[in-house]
C-alpha positions in Angstrom: 89.3 135.4 190.0 86.9 134.3 192.2 87.8 132.5 195.4 84.8 129.9 195.0 85.1 129.6 190.8 88.9 128.1 191.5 87.2 125.8 194.8 84.5 124.1 192.3 87.5 123.4 189.6 89.6 122.2 192.4 86.7 119.8 193.3 86.1 118.4 189.8 90.1 117.8 189.3 90.0 116.2 192.6 86.8 114.3 191.6 88.3 113.3 188.5 91.5 112.0 189.7 89.2 109.5 192.6 87.2 108.2 189.3 90.2 107.6 187.7 92.0 105.6 190.2 88.9 103.6 190.7 88.5 102.8 187.4 91.9 101.8 187.6 91.6 98.9 190.1 88.5 97.5 188.2 90.5 97.4 185.1 94.0 96.1 187.1 93.0 92.4 187.8 92.5 92.2 183.5 96.1 93.2 182.8 97.6 89.8 184.8 101.3 91.1 183.7 101.0 94.2 186.2 103.0 93.9 189.5 104.4 90.7 187.8 107.2 92.3 185.4 111.0 91.3 185.6 112.9 93.1 188.2 109.8 93.4 190.5 111.0 92.3 194.2 109.5 89.8 196.1 111.5 87.8 198.8 110.0 85.7 200.8 110.3 84.0 204.0 108.6 81.8 206.7 106.7 84.6 208.2 107.5 87.3 205.8 106.4 88.4 202.8 108.0 91.4 201.3 107.3 92.6 197.4 108.2 95.8 196.1 106.7 96.4 191.7 109.6 98.9 191.0 109.5 98.0 187.7 106.0 98.3 187.4 106.3 101.6 189.3 108.8 103.1 187.1 106.6 102.1 184.0 103.4 103.4 185.1 105.7 106.8 186.1 107.0 107.2 182.4 103.1 106.7 181.0 102.1 109.6 183.5 104.9 111.8 182.6 104.5 111.5 179.1 100.2 112.0 179.4 100.8 114.8 182.2 103.4 116.2 179.2 100.8 115.5 176.3 98.1 117.3 177.9 100.1 120.5 179.1 101.2 121.5 175.5 
């Protein structure tokens, strides 16, 4: 296989990934529950705020795993 051909495919895939991330960033404010699910960790102190959306991360991971599984078939 030609090295430039494989480089071209990698660049196309990277471009699609970046475009997908951009679409997610645009659409995220329109999904009100994203990042505010029960189980997401939020610790507030006087001058400190720690937020880790663990349940949101798990759900996104499951969805991506299913999508990758379906596209590999």
